[in-house]
PyMOL Python script that loads the backbone (N, CA, C, O; Angstrom):
from pymol import cmd

cmd.read_pdbstr("""\
ATOM      1  N   MET A   1     -17.464  -4.974  11.791  1.00  0.00           N
ATOM      2  CA  MET A   1     -17.842  -5.129  10.363  1.00  0.00           C
ATOM      3  C   MET A   1     -18.208  -6.580  10.155  1.00  0.00           C
ATOM      4  O   MET A   1     -17.602  -7.468  10.755  1.00  0.00           O
ATOM      5  N   THR A   2     -19.144  -6.820   9.353  1.00  0.00           N
ATOM      6  CA  THR A   2     -19.598  -8.265   9.050  1.00  0.00           C
ATOM      7  C   THR A   2     -19.441  -8.466   7.483  1.00  0.00           C
ATOM      8  O   THR A   2     -19.471  -7.530   6.684  1.00  0.00           O
ATOM      9  N   ALA A   3     -19.292  -9.622   7.184  1.00  0.00           N
ATOM     10  CA  ALA A   3     -19.164 -10.087   5.732  1.00  0.00           C
ATOM     11  C   ALA A   3     -19.778 -11.532   5.582  1.00  0.00           C
ATOM     12  O   ALA A   3     -19.937 -12.245   6.573  1.00  0.00           O
ATOM     13  N   SER A   4     -20.074 -11.888   4.471  1.00  0.00           N
ATOM     14  CA  SER A   4     -20.608 -13.250   4.142  1.00  0.00           C
ATOM     15  C   SER A   4     -19.474 -14.220   4.327  1.00  0.00           C
ATOM     16  O   SER A   4     -18.307 -13.833   4.384  1.00  0.00           O
ATOM     17  N   ALA A   5     -19.822 -15.472   4.419  1.00  0.00           N
ATOM     18  CA  ALA A   5     -18.808 -16.523   4.439  1.00  0.00           C
ATOM     19  C   ALA A   5     -18.049 -16.610   3.220  1.00  0.00           C
ATOM     20  O   ALA A   5     -16.858 -16.916   3.277  1.00  0.00           O
ATOM     21  N   LYS A   6     -18.670 -16.348   2.017  1.00  0.00           N
ATOM     22  CA  LYS A   6     -18.078 -16.472   0.770  1.00  0.00           C
ATOM     23  C   LYS A   6     -17.043 -15.318   0.551  1.00  0.00           C
ATOM     24  O   LYS A   6     -16.014 -15.534  -0.089  1.00  0.00           O
ATOM     25  N   THR A   7     -17.310 -14.146   1.063  1.00  0.00           N
ATOM     26  CA  THR A   7     -16.538 -13.027   1.080  1.00  0.00           C
ATOM     27  C   THR A   7     -15.216 -13.317   1.904  1.00  0.00           C
ATOM     28  O   THR A   7     -14.098 -13.093   1.440  1.00  0.00           O
ATOM     29  N   LEU A   8     -15.440 -13.827   3.149  1.00  0.00           N
ATOM     30  CA  LEU A   8     -14.357 -14.084   4.017  1.00  0.00           C
ATOM     31  C   LEU A   8     -13.409 -15.202   3.382  1.00  0.00           C
ATOM     32  O   LEU A   8     -12.189 -15.166   3.542  1.00  0.00           O
ATOM     33  N   ALA A   9     -14.019 -16.140   2.694  1.00  0.00           N
ATOM     34  CA  ALA A   9     -13.208 -17.157   2.079  1.00  0.00           C
ATOM     35  C   ALA A   9     -12.322 -16.600   0.901  1.00  0.00           C
ATOM     36  O   ALA A   9     -11.166 -16.985   0.720  1.00  0.00           O
ATOM     37  N   LEU A  10     -12.920 -15.715   0.160  1.00  0.00           N
ATOM     38  CA  LEU A  10     -12.186 -15.017  -0.925  1.00  0.00           C
ATOM     39  C   LEU A  10     -11.115 -14.175  -0.394  1.00  0.00           C
ATOM     40  O   LEU A  10     -10.007 -14.207  -0.931  1.00  0.00           O
ATOM     41  N   ILE A  11     -11.351 -13.413   0.628  1.00  0.00           N
ATOM     42  CA  ILE A  11     -10.247 -12.609   1.242  1.00  0.00           C
ATOM     43  C   ILE A  11      -9.098 -13.420   1.804  1.00  0.00           C
ATOM     44  O   ILE A  11      -7.933 -13.041   1.689  1.00  0.00           O
ATOM     45  N   GLU A  12      -9.427 -14.485   2.383  1.00  0.00           N
ATOM     46  CA  GLU A  12      -8.486 -15.450   2.973  1.00  0.00           C
ATOM     47  C   GLU A  12      -7.609 -16.032   1.884  1.00  0.00           C
ATOM     48  O   GLU A  12      -6.383 -16.103   1.964  1.00  0.00           O
ATOM     49  N   LYS A  13      -8.381 -16.464   0.800  1.00  0.00           N
ATOM     50  CA  LYS A  13      -7.525 -17.069  -0.321  1.00  0.00           C
ATOM     51  C   LYS A  13      -6.655 -16.013  -1.023  1.00  0.00           C
ATOM     52  O   LYS A  13      -5.513 -16.303  -1.380  1.00  0.00           O
ATOM     53  N   LEU A  14      -7.134 -14.894  -1.210  1.00  0.00           N
ATOM     54  CA  LEU A  14      -6.299 -13.840  -1.792  1.00  0.00           C
ATOM     55  C   LEU A  14      -5.113 -13.388  -0.910  1.00  0.00           C
ATOM     56  O   LEU A  14      -4.052 -13.056  -1.438  1.00  0.00           O
ATOM     57  N   ALA A  15      -5.285 -13.373   0.430  1.00  0.00           N
ATOM     58  CA  ALA A  15      -4.214 -13.050   1.281  1.00  0.00           C
ATOM     59  C   ALA A  15      -3.157 -14.089   1.209  1.00  0.00           C
ATOM     60  O   ALA A  15      -1.992 -13.704   1.105  1.00  0.00           O
ATOM     61  N   TRP A  16      -3.412 -15.331   1.250  1.00  0.00           N
ATOM     62  CA  TRP A  16      -2.277 -16.334   1.279  1.00  0.00           C
ATOM     63  C   TRP A  16      -1.642 -16.360  -0.138  1.00  0.00           C
ATOM     64  O   TRP A  16      -0.425 -16.510  -0.250  1.00  0.00           O
ATOM     65  N   VAL A  17      -2.435 -16.217  -1.210  1.00  0.00           N
ATOM     66  CA  VAL A  17      -1.838 -16.202  -2.621  1.00  0.00           C
ATOM     67  C   VAL A  17      -0.903 -15.101  -2.706  1.00  0.00           C
ATOM     68  O   VAL A  17       0.240 -15.282  -3.128  1.00  0.00           O
ATOM     69  N   ALA A  18      -1.339 -13.927  -2.314  1.00  0.00           N
ATOM     70  CA  ALA A  18      -0.449 -12.790  -2.421  1.00  0.00           C
ATOM     71  C   ALA A  18       0.791 -12.867  -1.606  1.00  0.00           C
ATOM     72  O   ALA A  18       1.846 -12.412  -2.048  1.00  0.00           O
ATOM     73  N   LEU A  19       0.704 -13.467  -0.343  1.00  0.00           N
ATOM     74  CA  LEU A  19       1.786 -13.600   0.503  1.00  0.00           C
ATOM     75  C   LEU A  19       2.743 -14.635   0.006  1.00  0.00           C
ATOM     76  O   LEU A  19       3.943 -14.360   0.044  1.00  0.00           O
ATOM     77  N   TYR A  20       2.340 -15.840  -0.475  1.00  0.00           N
ATOM     78  CA  TYR A  20       3.295 -16.761  -1.031  1.00  0.00           C
ATOM     79  C   TYR A  20       3.873 -16.326  -2.429  1.00  0.00           C
ATOM     80  O   TYR A  20       5.035 -16.613  -2.715  1.00  0.00           O
ATOM     81  N   ALA A  21       3.099 -15.664  -3.265  1.00  0.00           N
ATOM     82  CA  ALA A  21       3.534 -15.218  -4.542  1.00  0.00           C
ATOM     83  C   ALA A  21       4.581 -14.060  -4.249  1.00  0.00           C
ATOM     84  O   ALA A  21       5.561 -13.967  -4.988  1.00  0.00           O
ATOM     85  N   GLY A  22       4.422 -13.265  -3.304  1.00  0.00           N
ATOM     86  CA  GLY A  22       5.399 -12.240  -2.981  1.00  0.00           C
ATOM     87  C   GLY A  22       6.671 -12.817  -2.444  1.00  0.00           C
ATOM     88  O   GLY A  22       7.755 -12.367  -2.817  1.00  0.00           O
ATOM     89  N   LEU A  23       6.581 -13.789  -1.587  1.00  0.00           N
ATOM     90  CA  LEU A  23       7.867 -14.400  -1.085  1.00  0.00           C
ATOM     91  C   LEU A  23       8.562 -15.136  -2.265  1.00  0.00           C
ATOM     92  O   LEU A  23       9.789 -15.126  -2.356  1.00  0.00           O
ATOM     93  N   PHE A  24       7.787 -15.761  -3.151  1.00  0.00           N
ATOM     94  CA  PHE A  24       8.452 -16.422  -4.340  1.00  0.00           C
ATOM     95  C   PHE A  24       9.167 -15.370  -5.103  1.00  0.00           C
ATOM     96  O   PHE A  24      10.334 -15.545  -5.452  1.00  0.00           O
ATOM     97  N   ALA A  25       8.484 -14.240  -5.389  1.00  0.00           N
ATOM     98  CA  ALA A  25       9.123 -13.183  -6.168  1.00  0.00           C
ATOM     99  C   ALA A  25      10.384 -12.635  -5.609  1.00  0.00           C
ATOM    100  O   ALA A  25      11.364 -12.398  -6.316  1.00  0.00           O
ATOM    101  N   ILE A  26      10.343 -12.430  -4.277  1.00  0.00           N
ATOM    102  CA  ILE A  26      11.482 -12.001  -3.562  1.00  0.00           C
ATOM    103  C   ILE A  26      12.644 -13.015  -3.830  1.00  0.00           C
ATOM    104  O   ILE A  26      13.705 -12.593  -4.291  1.00  0.00           O
ATOM    105  N   VAL A  27      12.477 -14.282  -3.563  1.00  0.00           N
ATOM    106  CA  VAL A  27      13.529 -15.173  -3.807  1.00  0.00           C
ATOM    107  C   VAL A  27      13.986 -15.223  -5.232  1.00  0.00           C
ATOM    108  O   VAL A  27      15.181 -15.345  -5.500  1.00  0.00           O
ATOM    109  N   LEU A  28      13.054 -15.130  -6.155  1.00  0.00           N
ATOM    110  CA  LEU A  28      13.387 -15.032  -7.580  1.00  0.00           C
ATOM    111  C   LEU A  28      14.168 -13.783  -7.852  1.00  0.00           C
ATOM    112  O   LEU A  28      15.073 -13.831  -8.685  1.00  0.00           O
ATOM    113  N   GLY A  29      13.879 -12.597  -7.182  1.00  0.00           N
ATOM    114  CA  GLY A  29      14.571 -11.416  -7.473  1.00  0.00           C
ATOM    115  C   GLY A  29      16.110 -11.569  -6.951  1.00  0.00           C
ATOM    116  O   GLY A  29      17.065 -11.134  -7.595  1.00  0.00           O
ATOM    117  N   ILE A  30      16.223 -12.233  -5.722  1.00  0.00           N
ATOM    118  CA  ILE A  30      17.608 -12.451  -5.183  1.00  0.00           C
ATOM    119  C   ILE A  30      18.393 -13.298  -6.098  1.00  0.00           C
ATOM    120  O   ILE A  30      19.561 -12.984  -6.325  1.00  0.00           O
ATOM    121  N   VAL A  31      17.844 -14.392  -6.673  1.00  0.00           N
ATOM    122  CA  VAL A  31      18.571 -15.265  -7.603  1.00  0.00           C
ATOM    123  C   VAL A  31      18.836 -14.552  -8.900  1.00  0.00           C
ATOM    124  O   VAL A  31      19.894 -14.751  -9.497  1.00  0.00           O
ATOM    125  N   THR A  32      17.916 -13.727  -9.362  1.00  0.00           N
ATOM    126  CA  THR A  32      18.122 -13.092 -10.668  1.00  0.00           C
ATOM    127  C   THR A  32      19.081 -11.903 -10.493  1.00  0.00           C
ATOM    128  O   THR A  32      19.798 -11.532 -11.422  1.00  0.00           O
ATOM    129  N   GLY A  33      19.080 -11.334  -9.331  1.00  0.00           N
ATOM    130  CA  GLY A  33      19.919 -10.097  -9.225  1.00  0.00           C
ATOM    131  C   GLY A  33      21.420 -10.289  -9.512  1.00  0.00           C
ATOM    132  O   GLY A  33      22.112  -9.320  -9.826  1.00  0.00           O
ATOM    133  N   GLU A  34      21.910 -11.482  -9.411  1.00  0.00           N
ATOM    134  CA  GLU A  34      23.272 -11.713  -9.675  1.00  0.00           C
ATOM    135  C   GLU A  34      23.566 -11.615 -11.264  1.00  0.00           C
ATOM    136  O   GLU A  34      24.646 -11.200 -11.686  1.00  0.00           O
ATOM    137  N   VAL A  35      22.577 -12.009 -12.057  1.00  0.00           N
ATOM    138  CA  VAL A  35      22.764 -11.971 -13.417  1.00  0.00           C
ATOM    139  C   VAL A  35      22.293 -10.544 -14.016  1.00  0.00           C
ATOM    140  O   VAL A  35      23.030  -9.910 -14.771  1.00  0.00           O
ATOM    141  N   HIS A  36      21.052 -10.098 -13.638  1.00  0.00           N
ATOM    142  CA  HIS A  36      20.539  -8.827 -14.166  1.00  0.00           C
ATOM    143  C   HIS A  36      20.006  -8.035 -12.999  1.00  0.00           C
ATOM    144  O   HIS A  36      18.953  -8.347 -12.444  1.00  0.00           O
ATOM    145  N   VAL A  37      20.772  -6.968 -12.620  1.00  0.00           N
ATOM    146  CA  VAL A  37      20.445  -6.158 -11.473  1.00  0.00           C
ATOM    147  C   VAL A  37      19.065  -5.567 -11.517  1.00  0.00           C
ATOM    148  O   VAL A  37      18.346  -5.630 -10.519  1.00  0.00           O
ATOM    149  N   ILE A  38      18.669  -5.004 -12.617  1.00  0.00           N
ATOM    150  CA  ILE A  38      17.376  -4.252 -12.709  1.00  0.00           C
ATOM    151  C   ILE A  38      16.267  -5.296 -12.596  1.00  0.00           C
ATOM    152  O   ILE A  38      15.317  -5.034 -11.859  1.00  0.00           O
ATOM    153  N   ALA A  39      16.299  -6.420 -13.236  1.00  0.00           N
ATOM    154  CA  ALA A  39      15.261  -7.447 -13.105  1.00  0.00           C
ATOM    155  C   ALA A  39      15.177  -7.928 -11.635  1.00  0.00           C
ATOM    156  O   ALA A  39      14.098  -8.105 -11.070  1.00  0.00           O
ATOM    157  N   GLY A  40      16.405  -8.133 -11.040  1.00  0.00           N
ATOM    158  CA  GLY A  40      16.336  -8.610  -9.572  1.00  0.00           C
ATOM    159  C   GLY A  40      15.687  -7.615  -8.599  1.00  0.00           C
ATOM    160  O   GLY A  40      14.912  -7.992  -7.720  1.00  0.00           O
ATOM    161  N   TRP A  41      16.031  -6.330  -8.787  1.00  0.00           N
ATOM    162  CA  TRP A  41      15.422  -5.383  -7.975  1.00  0.00           C
ATOM    163  C   TRP A  41      13.911  -5.289  -8.239  1.00  0.00           C
ATOM    164  O   TRP A  41      13.085  -5.258  -7.327  1.00  0.00           O
ATOM    165  N   SER A  42      13.604  -5.244  -9.546  1.00  0.00           N
ATOM    166  CA  SER A  42      12.140  -5.138  -9.880  1.00  0.00           C
ATOM    167  C   SER A  42      11.356  -6.390  -9.302  1.00  0.00           C
ATOM    168  O   SER A  42      10.249  -6.195  -8.799  1.00  0.00           O
ATOM    169  N   LEU A  43      11.841  -7.552  -9.351  1.00  0.00           N
ATOM    170  CA  LEU A  43      11.226  -8.736  -8.776  1.00  0.00           C
ATOM    171  C   LEU A  43      11.155  -8.565  -7.282  1.00  0.00           C
ATOM    172  O   LEU A  43      10.130  -8.875  -6.674  1.00  0.00           O
ATOM    173  N   GLY A  44      12.262  -8.057  -6.648  1.00  0.00           N
ATOM    174  CA  GLY A  44      12.280  -7.941  -5.231  1.00  0.00           C
ATOM    175  C   GLY A  44      11.234  -6.950  -4.723  1.00  0.00           C
ATOM    176  O   GLY A  44      10.545  -7.205  -3.735  1.00  0.00           O
ATOM    177  N   VAL A  45      11.133  -5.834  -5.406  1.00  0.00           N
ATOM    178  CA  VAL A  45      10.297  -4.692  -4.942  1.00  0.00           C
ATOM    179  C   VAL A  45       8.736  -5.209  -5.198  1.00  0.00           C
ATOM    180  O   VAL A  45       7.875  -4.987  -4.348  1.00  0.00           O
ATOM    181  N   LEU A  46       8.460  -5.859  -6.335  1.00  0.00           N
ATOM    182  CA  LEU A  46       7.216  -6.425  -6.652  1.00  0.00           C
ATOM    183  C   LEU A  46       6.715  -7.575  -5.571  1.00  0.00           C
ATOM    184  O   LEU A  46       5.560  -7.651  -5.154  1.00  0.00           O
ATOM    185  N   GLY A  47       7.731  -8.400  -5.218  1.00  0.00           N
ATOM    186  CA  GLY A  47       7.522  -9.363  -4.194  1.00  0.00           C
ATOM    187  C   GLY A  47       7.234  -8.707  -2.840  1.00  0.00           C
ATOM    188  O   GLY A  47       6.372  -9.194  -2.109  1.00  0.00           O
ATOM    189  N   ALA A  48       7.881  -7.689  -2.504  1.00  0.00           N
ATOM    190  CA  ALA A  48       7.730  -6.982  -1.249  1.00  0.00           C
ATOM    191  C   ALA A  48       6.263  -6.352  -1.179  1.00  0.00           C
ATOM    192  O   ALA A  48       5.588  -6.390  -0.150  1.00  0.00           O
ATOM    193  N   VAL A  49       5.853  -5.794  -2.324  1.00  0.00           N
ATOM    194  CA  VAL A  49       4.422  -5.273  -2.405  1.00  0.00           C
ATOM    195  C   VAL A  49       3.513  -6.347  -2.269  1.00  0.00           C
ATOM    196  O   VAL A  49       2.531  -6.172  -1.548  1.00  0.00           O
ATOM    197  N   GLY A  50       3.683  -7.476  -2.864  1.00  0.00           N
ATOM    198  CA  GLY A  50       2.785  -8.688  -2.718  1.00  0.00           C
ATOM    199  C   GLY A  50       2.722  -9.165  -1.234  1.00  0.00           C
ATOM    200  O   GLY A  50       1.647  -9.508  -0.742  1.00  0.00           O
ATOM    201  N   VAL A  51       3.832  -9.182  -0.563  1.00  0.00           N
ATOM    202  CA  VAL A  51       3.929  -9.640   0.811  1.00  0.00           C
ATOM    203  C   VAL A  51       3.169  -8.579   1.730  1.00  0.00           C
ATOM    204  O   VAL A  51       2.427  -8.968   2.632  1.00  0.00           O
ATOM    205  N   ALA A  52       3.365  -7.321   1.486  1.00  0.00           N
ATOM    206  CA  ALA A  52       2.691  -6.209   2.182  1.00  0.00           C
ATOM    207  C   ALA A  52       1.161  -6.328   1.953  1.00  0.00           C
ATOM    208  O   ALA A  52       0.387  -6.120   2.888  1.00  0.00           O
ATOM    209  N   ALA A  53       0.729  -6.657   0.738  1.00  0.00           N
ATOM    210  CA  ALA A  53      -0.693  -6.776   0.446  1.00  0.00           C
ATOM    211  C   ALA A  53      -1.296  -7.969   1.130  1.00  0.00           C
ATOM    212  O   ALA A  53      -2.425  -7.899   1.617  1.00  0.00           O
ATOM    213  N   GLY A  54      -0.564  -9.076   1.178  1.00  0.00           N
ATOM    214  CA  GLY A  54      -1.034 -10.288   1.906  1.00  0.00           C
ATOM    215  C   GLY A  54      -1.155 -10.087   3.386  1.00  0.00           C
ATOM    216  O   GLY A  54      -2.110 -10.559   4.002  1.00  0.00           O
ATOM    217  N   ILE A  55      -0.177  -9.374   3.988  1.00  0.00           N
ATOM    218  CA  ILE A  55      -0.240  -9.095   5.408  1.00  0.00           C
ATOM    219  C   ILE A  55      -1.407  -8.180   5.670  1.00  0.00           C
ATOM    220  O   ILE A  55      -2.124  -8.382   6.650  1.00  0.00           O
ATOM    221  N   THR A  56      -1.642  -7.143   4.804  1.00  0.00           N
ATOM    222  CA  THR A  56      -2.856  -6.343   5.019  1.00  0.00           C
ATOM    223  C   THR A  56      -4.117  -7.046   4.910  1.00  0.00           C
ATOM    224  O   THR A  56      -5.049  -6.790   5.672  1.00  0.00           O
ATOM    225  N   LEU A  57      -4.193  -7.960   3.957  1.00  0.00           N
ATOM    226  CA  LEU A  57      -5.527  -8.761   3.830  1.00  0.00           C
ATOM    227  C   LEU A  57      -5.634  -9.661   4.989  1.00  0.00           C
ATOM    228  O   LEU A  57      -6.763  -9.915   5.410  1.00  0.00           O
ATOM    229  N   ILE A  58      -4.607 -10.174   5.556  1.00  0.00           N
ATOM    230  CA  ILE A  58      -4.710 -10.973   6.756  1.00  0.00           C
ATOM    231  C   ILE A  58      -5.305 -10.185   7.994  1.00  0.00           C
ATOM    232  O   ILE A  58      -6.154 -10.693   8.727  1.00  0.00           O
ATOM    233  N   ILE A  59      -4.832  -8.985   8.167  1.00  0.00           N
ATOM    234  CA  ILE A  59      -5.222  -8.090   9.186  1.00  0.00           C
ATOM    235  C   ILE A  59      -6.731  -7.664   8.957  1.00  0.00           C
ATOM    236  O   ILE A  59      -7.542  -7.627   9.882  1.00  0.00           O
ATOM    237  N   VAL A  60      -7.026  -7.357   7.691  1.00  0.00           N
ATOM    238  CA  VAL A  60      -8.516  -6.982   7.435  1.00  0.00           C
ATOM    239  C   VAL A  60      -9.345  -8.254   7.677  1.00  0.00           C
ATOM    240  O   VAL A  60     -10.455  -8.113   8.189  1.00  0.00           O
ATOM    241  N   ARG A  61      -8.944  -9.380   7.381  1.00  0.00           N
ATOM    242  CA  ARG A  61      -9.758 -10.614   7.474  1.00  0.00           C
ATOM    243  C   ARG A  61      -9.890 -10.878   8.946  1.00  0.00           C
ATOM    244  O   ARG A  61     -10.922 -11.407   9.358  1.00  0.00           O
ATOM    245  N   SER A  62      -8.894 -10.540   9.793  1.00  0.00           N
ATOM    246  CA  SER A  62      -9.017 -10.884  11.277  1.00  0.00           C
ATOM    247  C   SER A  62      -9.986  -9.932  11.880  1.00  0.00           C
ATOM    248  O   SER A  62     -10.496 -10.234  12.959  1.00  0.00           O
ATOM    249  N   ARG A  63     -10.303  -8.774  11.275  1.00  0.00           N
ATOM    250  CA  ARG A  63     -11.160  -7.824  11.899  1.00  0.00           C
ATOM    251  C   ARG A  63     -12.705  -7.912  11.390  1.00  0.00           C
ATOM    252  O   ARG A  63     -13.612  -7.216  11.846  1.00  0.00           O
ATOM    253  N   LEU A  64     -12.835  -8.815  10.443  1.00  0.00           N
ATOM    254  CA  LEU A  64     -14.223  -8.989   9.904  1.00  0.00           C
ATOM    255  C   LEU A  64     -14.929 -10.196  10.701  1.00  0.00           C
ATOM    256  O   LEU A  64     -14.264 -11.133  11.144  1.00  0.00           O
ATOM    257  N   THR A  65     -16.161 -10.118  10.835  1.00  0.00           N
ATOM    258  CA  THR A  65     -16.829 -11.264  11.418  1.00  0.00           C
ATOM    259  C   THR A  65     -17.867 -11.765  10.475  1.00  0.00           C
ATOM    260  O   THR A  65     -18.295 -11.007   9.604  1.00  0.00           O
ATOM    261  N   GLU A  66     -18.256 -12.858  10.573  1.00  0.00           N
ATOM    262  CA  GLU A  66     -19.220 -13.561   9.618  1.00  0.00           C
ATOM    263  C   GLU A  66     -20.665 -13.137  10.049  1.00  0.00           C
ATOM    264  O   GLU A  66     -21.018 -13.104  11.228  1.00  0.00           O
ATOM    265  N   THR A  67     -21.454 -12.821   9.003  1.00  0.00           N
ATOM    266  CA  THR A  67     -22.878 -12.563   9.227  1.00  0.00           C
ATOM    267  C   THR A  67     -23.541 -13.829   9.538  1.00  0.00           C
ATOM    268  O   THR A  67     -23.406 -14.826   8.828  1.00  0.00           O
ATOM    269  N   PRO A  68     -24.330 -13.788  10.702  1.00  0.00           N
ATOM    270  CA  PRO A  68     -25.021 -15.030  11.110  1.00  0.00           C
ATOM    271  C   PRO A  68     -26.108 -15.395  10.110  1.00  0.00           C
ATOM    272  O   PRO A  68     -26.650 -14.505   9.454  1.00  0.00           O
ATOM    273  N   ALA A  69     -26.435 -16.629   9.975  1.00  0.00           N
ATOM    274  CA  ALA A  69     -27.533 -17.021   9.116  1.00  0.00           C
ATOM    275  C   ALA A  69     -28.942 -16.443   9.677  1.00  0.00           C
ATOM    276  O   ALA A  69     -29.105 -16.137  10.858  1.00  0.00           O
ATOM    277  N   ALA A  70     -29.839 -16.346   8.775  1.00  0.00           N
ATOM    278  CA  ALA A  70     -31.056 -15.635   9.074  1.00  0.00           C
ATOM    279  C   ALA A  70     -31.815 -16.448  10.181  1.00  0.00           C
ATOM    280  O   ALA A  70     -32.406 -15.842  11.074  1.00  0.00           O
ATOM    281  N   GLY A  71     -31.800 -17.753  10.128  1.00  0.00           N
ATOM    282  CA  GLY A  71     -32.575 -18.584  11.080  1.00  0.00           C
ATOM    283  C   GLY A  71     -31.842 -18.854  12.350  1.00  0.00           C
ATOM    284  O   GLY A  71     -32.410 -19.409  13.291  1.00  0.00           O
ATOM    285  N   ALA A  72     -30.617 -18.482  12.402  1.00  0.00           N
ATOM    286  CA  ALA A  72     -29.829 -18.909  13.639  1.00  0.00           C
ATOM    287  C   ALA A  72     -29.699 -17.748  14.613  1.00  0.00           C
ATOM    288  O   ALA A  72     -28.861 -17.831  15.511  1.00  0.00           O
ATOM    289  N   GLN A  73     -30.439 -16.714  14.501  1.00  0.00           N
ATOM    290  CA  GLN A  73     -30.412 -15.584  15.420  1.00  0.00           C
ATOM    291  C   GLN A  73     -31.365 -15.912  16.617  1.00  0.00           C
ATOM    292  O   GLN A  73     -32.493 -16.380  16.462  1.00  0.00           O
ATOM    293  N   SER A  74     -30.827 -15.635  17.765  1.00  0.00           N
ATOM    294  CA  SER A  74     -31.566 -15.913  18.973  1.00  0.00           C
ATOM    295  C   SER A  74     -32.174 -14.597  19.479  1.00  0.00           C
ATOM    296  O   SER A  74     -31.509 -13.579  19.289  1.00  0.00           O
ATOM    297  N   SER A  75     -33.291 -14.503  20.065  1.00  0.00           N
ATOM    298  CA  SER A  75     -33.789 -13.327  20.693  1.00  0.00           C
ATOM    299  C   SER A  75     -33.175 -13.002  22.037  1.00  0.00           C
ATOM    300  O   SER A  75     -32.738 -13.881  22.779  1.00  0.00           O
ATOM    301  N   SER A  76     -33.156 -11.703  22.327  1.00  0.00           N
ATOM    302  CA  SER A  76     -32.579 -11.291  23.615  1.00  0.00           C
ATOM    303  C   SER A  76     -33.446 -11.622  24.724  1.00  0.00           C
ATOM    304  O   SER A  76     -34.637 -11.770  24.450  1.00  0.00           O
ATOM    305  N   PRO A  77     -33.061 -11.772  25.975  1.00  0.00           N
ATOM    306  CA  PRO A  77     -33.925 -12.106  27.085  1.00  0.00           C
ATOM    307  C   PRO A  77     -35.003 -11.099  27.368  1.00  0.00           C
ATOM    308  O   PRO A  77     -36.049 -11.475  27.897  1.00  0.00           O
ATOM    309  N   SER A  78     -34.805  -9.823  27.040  1.00  0.00           N
ATOM    310  CA  SER A  78     -35.733  -8.797  27.269  1.00  0.00           C
ATOM    311  C   SER A  78     -36.949  -8.985  26.344  1.00  0.00           C
ATOM    312  O   SER A  78     -38.071  -8.676  26.746  1.00  0.00           O
ATOM    313  N   GLN A  79     -36.757  -9.464  25.164  1.00  0.00           N
ATOM    314  CA  GLN A  79     -37.868  -9.699  24.268  1.00  0.00           C
ATOM    315  C   GLN A  79     -38.723 -10.909  24.628  1.00  0.00           C
ATOM    316  O   GLN A  79     -39.896 -10.960  24.256  1.00  0.00           O
ATOM    317  N   ASP A  80     -38.166 -11.878  25.341  1.00  0.00           N
ATOM    318  CA  ASP A  80     -38.843 -13.051  25.762  1.00  0.00           C
ATOM    319  C   ASP A  80     -39.901 -12.757  26.842  1.00  0.00           C
ATOM    320  O   ASP A  80     -40.917 -13.445  26.942  1.00  0.00           O
ATOM    321  N   GLN A  81     -39.630 -11.707  27.652  1.00  0.00           N
ATOM    322  CA  GLN A  81     -40.577 -11.429  28.731  1.00  0.00           C
ATOM    323  C   GLN A  81     -41.624 -10.357  28.289  1.00  0.00           C
ATOM    324  O   GLN A  81     -41.427  -9.154  28.458  1.00  0.00           O
ATOM    325  N   THR A  82     -42.745 -10.869  27.715  1.00  0.00           N
ATOM    326  CA  THR A  82     -43.800  -9.950  27.209  1.00  0.00           C
ATOM    327  C   THR A  82     -45.149 -10.372  27.980  1.00  0.00           C
ATOM    328  O   THR A  82     -46.201  -9.773  27.757  1.00  0.00           O
TER     329      THR A  82
END
""", "prot")
cmd.dss("prot")
cmd.show_as("cartoon", "prot")
cmd.util.cbc("prot")
cmd.orient("prot")
């Protein structure tokens, strides 16, 4: 699968934001859990979902390739021999 450079950069940015925001929410849930159990668990679960989304986006990004620029394509050797 191919994607433009702009799309790849967006996926990469979203992946790391989701990952770090999820980790922050998990830590916040652990700290909050001592005072308010429901809020702590809610933050922990939302953080885990964010981490899972970030990991999924990293895997998707690793499988995508960048579309080459229109002028940068080379011809195959069989086309050169005419």
